[in-house]
C-alpha positions in Angstrom: 0.0 0.0 0.0 1.1 3.5 -0.7 0.5 4.5 3.0 1.4 1.6 5.3 -0.3 1.0 8.7 0.0 -1.9 11.1 -2.6 -2.8 13.7 -1.4 -2.9 17.4 -2.8 -5.9 19.2 -2.6 -6.1 23.0 -1.9 -9.7 24.0 -1.8 -11.2 27.4 -2.6 -14.4 29.3 -4.1 -15.1 32.7 -3.8 -17.7 35.4 -4.7 -17.8 39.1 -1.6 -16.9 41.1 -2.7 -19.1 44.0 -2.0 -22.2 41.9 1.6 -21.5 41.2 3.2 -22.2 44.6 0.9 -25.2 45.0 2.0 -26.8 41.7 5.6 -25.7 40.7 5.2 -27.3 37.2 2.5 -24.8 36.2 4.7 -21.7 35.9 7.0 -23.1 33.2 4.0 -24.8 31.6 2.1 -21.6 31.3 5.1 -19.6 30.1 5.7 -22.1 27.3 2.0 -22.1 26.3 1.9 -18.3 26.2 5.1 -18.1 24.1 3.6 -20.6 21.7 0.3 -18.7 21.6 2.0 -15.4 20.7 3.5 -17.1 17.7 0.0 -17.9 16.3 -0.7 -14.1 16.0 -0.2 -13.1 12.4 3.0 -11.2 11.8 1.0 -8.6 9.9 0.2 -6.9 13.2 2.4 -5.4 16.0 2.1 -7.3 19.3 2.0 -5.2 22.5 2.9 -7.8 25.0 1.1 -7.6 28.4 2.8 -10.8 29.6 1.6 -13.7 31.8 -0.8 -12.1 34.4 -1.4 -13.8 37.7 -2.1 -10.8 40.0 -4.0 -7.6 39.9 -0.8 -5.7 39.9 0.5 -7.5 36.8 -2.9 -6.8 35.1 -2.5 -3.1 35.9 0.9 -3.0 34.4 -0.4 -4.7 31.2 -3.1 -2.1 31.0 -0.5 0.7 31.3 1.3 -0.8 28.3 -1.9 -1.2 26.3 -3.0 2.4 26.9 0.4 3.7 26.1 0.4 1.9 22.8 -3.2 2.8 21.8 -4.0 -0.8 21.0 -6.6 -1.5 18.4 -7.7 -4.8 20.0 -7.0 -7.0 23.0 -6.5 -10.7 22.7 -6.6 -12.6 26.0 -5.4 -16.2 26.3 -7.1 -18.0 29.2 -4.6 -20.6 30.4 -6.6 -22.1 33.3 -9.0 -20.8 35.9 -8.4 -17.2 36.9 -10.5 -14.6 38.7 -11.7 -11.5 36.8 -9.3 -9.2 38.7 -6.6 -10.8 36.6 -8.3 -9.3 33.5 -10.3 -6.2 34.3 -7.4 -3.8 35.3 -5.7 -4.6 32.0 -8.8 -3.5 29.9 -10.8 -1.2 32.2 -9.6 2.1 30.5 -9.6 0.8 26.9 -12.4 1.3 24.4 -11.7 -1.7 22.2 -13.1 -5.3 22.2 -11.5 -8.0 24.3 -11.3 -11.4 22.4 -11.2 -14.2 25.0 -9.2 -17.1 23.5 -10.1 -20.3 25.4 -7.8 -22.9 23.9 -7.1 -26.2 25.7 -3.7 -27.7 25.2 -4.8 -31.4 24.9 -7.6 -32.8 22.8 -8.8 -35.2 25.4 -7.8 -36.3 28.9 -6.0 -39.5 29.8 -8.5 -39.9 32.7 -6.6 -42.5 34.8 -3.3 -40.8 34.6 -4.2 -37.1 35.0 -3.3 -35.4 38.2 -4.5 -32.0 39.4 -1.5 -30.1 37.9 -2.0 -31.7 34.5 -5.7 -30.9 34.6 -5.2 -27.3 35.6 -2.3 -26.8 33.2 -3.3 -28.7 30.1 -7.0 -29.7 30.2 -8.9 -26.8 31.6 -11.3 -25.6 28.9 -11.7 -22.5 30.9 -14.7 -22.3 33.1 -13.7 -18.8 33.8 -14.9 -17.6 30.3 -18.4 -16.9 31.6 -17.0 -15.0 34.6 -14.9 -12.9 32.3 -17.8 -12.1 30.0 -20.1 -11.3 32.9 -17.7 -8.7 34.2 -16.9 -7.3 30.8 -20.6 -6.8 30.4 -20.9 -5.0 33.7 -17.9 -2.8 32.7 -19.6 -2.0 29.4 -16.8 -3.6 27.4 -17.3 -5.3 24.0 -16.1 -8.9 23.8 -16.0 -12.1 21.8 -15.1 -15.7 22.7 -13.0 -18.2 20.7 -12.9 -21.8 22.0 -10.6 -24.5 20.6 -7.6 -26.8 21.1 -3.9 -26.6 20.7 -3.0 -30.2 20.1 -3.0 -31.1 16.4 -3.7 -27.5 15.4 -7.1 -25.8 15.2 -7.8 -24.1 11.8 -11.0 -22.5 13.1 -9.2 -20.8 15.9 -6.5 -19.5 13.6 -9.0 -18.2 11.1 -10.9 -16.3 13.8 -7.7 -14.8 15.2 -6.6 -13.8 11.7 -10.0 -12.2 11.0 -9.9 -10.2 14.2 -6.4 -8.9 13.3 -7.6 -7.9 9.8 -10.6 -6.1 11.5 -8.2 -4.3 13.9 -6.1 -3.1 10.9 -9.2 -1.1 9.8 -9.2 0.8 13.1 -5.5 1.5 12.8 -5.8 2.7 9.2 -8.6 5.1 10.2 -6.6 6.5 13.1 -3.2 6.9 11.5 -4.2 8.2 8.0 -6.2 11.0 6.6 -9.1 11.5 4.2 -8.7 14.0 1.4 -11.9 15.8 0.4 -11.3 17.4 -3.0 -14.1 19.8 -4.0 -17.4 19.0 -2.5 -20.1 16.3 -2.8 -22.3 16.2 -5.9 -24.9 18.9 -5.5 -28.2 17.6 -4.1 -26.9 14.2 -3.1 -27.8 14.9 0.5 -27.4 11.3 1.5 -23.7 11.8 1.0 -23.4 14.9 3.1 -21.4 14.5 6.3 -20.2 16.4 9.3 -16.4 16.0 9.3 -16.1 16.7 13.0 -18.6 14.0 13.9 -16.7 11.7 11.5 -13.6 12.3 13.5 -15.2 11.8 16.9 -17.1 8.6 15.9 -14.8 6.9 13.4 -11.4 8.5 14.3 -10.9 9.7 10.6 -9.5 13.2 10.0 -10.5 15.1 6.9 -8.1 17.3 5.0 -9.7 19.8 2.5 -8.2 20.4 -0.9 -9.2 22.8 -3.7 -9.2 21.7 -7.3 -6.9 24.6 -8.2 -4.1 22.8 -6.3 -4.9 19.5 -8.0 -4.6 21.0 -11.5 -1.0 22.0 -10.8 0.0 18.9 -8.8 1.9 17.4 -11.8 3.9 20.5 -12.7 7.0 19.6 -10.7 7.0 16.0 -12.1 9.8 16.0 -14.7 11.7 12.7 -14.2 11.2 10.9 -17.6 12.2 7.5 -16.1 9.6 7.8 -13.4 6.9 8.9 -15.8 7.8 6.2 -18.3 7.7 3.5 -15.6 4.3 4.7 -14.4 3.0 4.9 -18.0 4.0 1.2 -18.5 2.2 0.4 -15.2 -0.9 1.9 -16.6 -0.6 0.0 -19.8 0.0 -3.2 -17.8 -3.2 -2.5 -15.8 -5.6 -1.5 -18.6 -6.4 -2.4 -22.1 -7.0 0.9 -23.9 -9.6 1.2 -26.6 -7.9 1.9 -29.9 -4.5 0.7 -28.6 -2.3 2.2 -25.8 1.2 3.6 -26.0 3.5 5.2 -23.5 3.1 8.5 -25.4 -0.7 8.2 -25.2 -0.8 7.9 -21.4 2.3 10.1 -20.7 0.3 13.0 -19.1 -1.8 10.6 -17.1 1.3 8.9 -15.8 2.6 12.3 -14.7 -0.5 12.9 -12.6 -0.4 9.4 -11.1 3.3 9.9 -10.0 2.2 13.3 -8.6 -0.8 11.8 -6.8 1.4 9.1 -5.3 3.8 11.6 -3.9 0.9 13.7 -2.5 -0.7 10.7 -0.9 2.5 9.8 0.9 3.3 13.3 2.0 -0.2 13.9 3.4 -0.7 10.3 4.7 -3.9 9.9 2.7 -5.7 6.6 2.6 -9.1 7.9 1.5 -10.1 10.3 -1.3 -13.6 11.6 -1.9 -13.8 14.0 -4.9 -16.2 15.7 -7.2 -15.5 18.3 -9.9 -18.2 20.7 -11.2 -16.6 23.3 -13.4 -15.9 24.3 -17.0 -13.3 21.6 -17.7 -11.1 23.9 -19.6 -7.3 24.2 -19.7 -5.5 22.2 -17.0 -8.9 21.5 -15.4 -10.1 19.8 -18.5 -6.8 17.8 -18.9 -7.0 16.4 -15.3 -10.8 15.9 -15.4 -10.5 13.8 -18.6 -8.0 11.3 -17.0 -8.9 11.4 -13.3 -10.9 8.1 -13.4 -8.0 5.9 -14.5 -5.5 8.0 -12.4 -7.5 7.4 -9.3 -8.0 3.7 -10.3 -4.2 3.4 -10.1 -4.3 4.7 -6.5 -7.1 2.3 -5.6 -4.9 -0.5 -6.8 -2.3 0.6 -4.2 -4.7 0.7 -1.3 -6.1 4.3 -1.5 -9.9 4.3 -1.5 -11.0 6.8 -4.1 -14.7 7.6 -4.2 -16.5 9.7 -6.9 -19.2 12.2 -6.3 -17.5 13.3 -3.0 -18.9 10.3 -1.1 -16.9 10.1 2.1 -19.0 7.2 3.5 -18.5 4.9 0.6 -14.8 5.8 0.6 -14.7 4.3 4.2 -16.6 1.2 3.0 -14.2 0.8 0.2 -11.3 1.0 2.5 -12.8 -1.5 4.9 -13.2 -4.1 2.2 -9.8 -3.3 0.7 -8.2 -3.9 4.1 -10.0 -7.1 5.1 -10.7 -8.6 1.6 -8.0 -7.1 -0.7 -10.5 -5.3 -3.0 -13.0 -2.4 -2.6 -15.1 -1.6 -5.7 -17.5 1.4 -5.6 -21.0 0.3 -6.7 -24.7 1.2 -6.7 -27.9 -0.4 -7.9 -28.0 -0.1 -11.7 -31.0 -2.1 -12.9 -33.0 -5.3 -12.2 -33.4 -8.1 -14.7 -36.8 -9.3 -13.6 -36.8 -12.2 -16.0 -33.6 -13.6 -14.5 -34.3 -12.3 -11.0 -30.9 -10.7 -11.0 -29.7 -7.3 -9.7 -27.4 -5.3 -12.0 -24.9 -3.5 -9.7 -21.9 -1.3 -10.6 -20.8 2.2 -11.1 -19.2 4.7 -13.5 -15.8 5.9 -12.5 -12.6 4.7 -10.7 -12.4 1.1 -9.8 -10.2 -1.6 -8.2 -8.2 -3.8 -10.5 -8.0 -6.4 -7.7 -11.7 -7.2 -8.1 -11.4 -7.8 -11.8 -11.2 -11.3 -13.2 -9.6 -10.0 -16.4 -7.7 -7.0 -17.5 -9.9 -3.8 -17.1 -10.6 -1.7 -20.1 -10.3 2.1 -20.7 -12.2 4.0 -23.3 -12.8 7.6 -24.2 -16.4 9.0 -24.0 -17.5 12.5 -25.0 -19.7 13.0 -21.9 -19.5 11.8 -18.3 -23.2 11.3 -17.7 -24.5 13.8 -15.1 -21.1 15.4 -14.7 -18.8 18.0 -16.4 -16.7 17.1 -19.4 -15.7 13.8 -20.9 -12.7 11.6 -21.2 -11.6 8.2 -20.0 -14.0 5.7 -18.5 -12.7 2.4 -16.9 -14.6 -0.9 -16.8 -13.7 -3.7 -14.5 -15.0 -7.3 -14.7 -15.6 -8.6 -11.2 -15.0 -12.3 -10.4 -18.0 -14.7 -10.6 -19.0 -16.4 -7.4 -19.6 -15.0 -3.9 -19.6 -11.2 -3.4 -20.1 -9.0 -0.4 -21.6 -5.5 -0.4 -21.0 -2.9 2.4 -22.8 0.4 2.7 -22.2 3.0 5.5 -25.0 5.3 6.6 -26.0 7.5 9.5 -29.1 8.0 11.7 -30.7 11.3 12.6 -28.3 11.7 15.5 -25.2 11.3 13.3 -24.4 7.7 14.5 -23.0 5.5 11.8 -24.4 2.1 10.7 -23.1 -0.7 8.5 -25.4 -2.2 6.0 -24.2 -5.4 4.3 -25.3 -8.3 2.1 -23.8 -11.3 0.4 -24.8 -12.6 -3.0 -23.5 -14.5 -6.0 -22.2 -12.9 -9.1 -23.3 -14.9 -12.1 -22.2 -15.0 -15.7 -24.4 -13.4 -18.4 -24.7 -10.2 -20.5 -23.6 -6.9 -19.0 -23.8 -3.3 -20.2 -21.1 -2.3 -22.6 -21.1 1.5 -22.4 -18.0 1.6 -20.2 -19.2 1.2 -16.6 -18.4 -1.6 -14.3 -21.4 -3.8 -13.5 -22.2 -7.2 -12.0 -25.1 -9.6 -12.2 -25.7 -10.5 -8.6 -28.2 -13.1 -7.4 -29.4 -12.8 -3.8 -31.0 -15.6 -1.8 -34.1 -13.4 -1.1 -34.6 -12.5 -4.8 -33.9 -9.3 -6.6 -37.2 -7.6 -5.7 -37.0 -8.4 -2.0 -33.3 -7.4 -1.9 -34.0 -4.0 -3.3 -36.8 -3.5 -0.7 -34.7 -4.7 2.2 -31.5 -2.8 1.2 -33.4 0.4 0.6 -35.3 0.1 3.9 -32.0 -0.2 5.7 -31.5 3.5 4.7 -28.0 3.3 3.1 -26.6 6.0 0.8 -27.1 5.1 -2.8 -23.5 3.9 -3.0 -21.9 0.8 -1.5 -18.6 -1.0 -1.8 -18.1 -4.5 -3.2 -15.5 -7.3 -2.8 -15.3 -10.8 -4.1 -15.9 -13.5 -1.4 -18.0 -13.7 1.7 -16.8 -11.2 4.3 -19.8 -10.4 6.6 -18.3 -12.3 9.5 -15.2 -10.1 9.4 -17.2 -6.9 8.9 -19.1 -7.8 12.0 -15.8 -7.7 13.9 -14.9 -4.3 12.4 -18.3 -3.1 13.5 -17.7 -4.3 17.1 -14.3 -2.6 17.1 -15.9 0.7 16.0 -18.9 0.1 18.2 -21.4 0.7 15.4 -24.7 -1.1 14.7 -25.1 -3.4 11.7 -27.9 -4.5 9.5 -27.4 -7.8 7.5 -29.8 -7.6 4.6 -29.2 -11.1 3.3 -26.5 -13.9 3.2 
């Protein structure tokens, strides 16, 4: 990604301190289990180590480390029975979920040859989980439980931990990067309008405002022919261009992409929401004509670029890009009632990582509903499962996630240059349109190949926002 971020995961384990002097074998056993457990956390995140906690004082010290690091999530390994005072001081002052990992070392007891130390150290599928959840509830803390086994490996446990780490990465990306608003939202699309201060308070995302006059001149200092040529080749490798593509044909576009990449890094931008409504003359017209593929090149590198100034869909795109590897802007296009299929897509920038084949670029004389004309891009999303995510707000400014899963099927699509998918939903096209609309999303949503609702639910728990699952 052009702007890198890495989630910070607070990790610690707990055991009852009273057991340790009674059974001397337990301390080295627990230390070995905790060391092995930390190795199961994906190396894509940064571990903030709270250690093996057996007293209230050690829990307080772990909490100090977690607060100092501004952790995005806490993962707690329950080694054996422990009282809740081993846990609560470590998480009391944090506003992130606590994932309780209840993994037993052995698959099954050797009943006749198991003594108390072996039971407590290797066979205690922790009866304290309920106690922990009860006290997390009373403390107003969000939580989740994962139960499994160490012996022989447990793919389900590993998948859950990995999904939580991906979800935590969304929080870190929102906190550490910025959103660029270029221009303003499309006039009259009031569902897109947003209070940027409320956005910062509720979703941690800071908005930087940019005028188009600055964007028109952004490529003026770019003069290195090798850098421009390399980026031009990157564009040709990414798109098939109608009428044939050459480095000379995309030279100016490549200059802007190089400039945008530098700008993104300097300003620490991971989200862009833009809309241009002007005369499209001179430099304005040059940039406007090639902005769609230029921003598509940024999306390919992890920067969520949303048209029509839609900040909320830029967030949805970034969430899916982070957890699923792709984030395609979409909206309801049409319904094929004969096939019971929803046609879903959008005009504008797109994500090459959702495309099953090389995307295409073509020149059109008019951008429908917008100023000027120029390059359109069309992507060809994979067939099979697809996830849609919309972000909306209620009357008090609180955010809500709206999501659905469907199946992209083969068949005819529109050919006028816009990305679109033929999606079948389990509830049917008519009912999907009713349910999705009743959930009150904006008219945009993000799309990603695969089924990702379970991971989005984890993102929602981290951000403490409500969700509405329309269909699966």
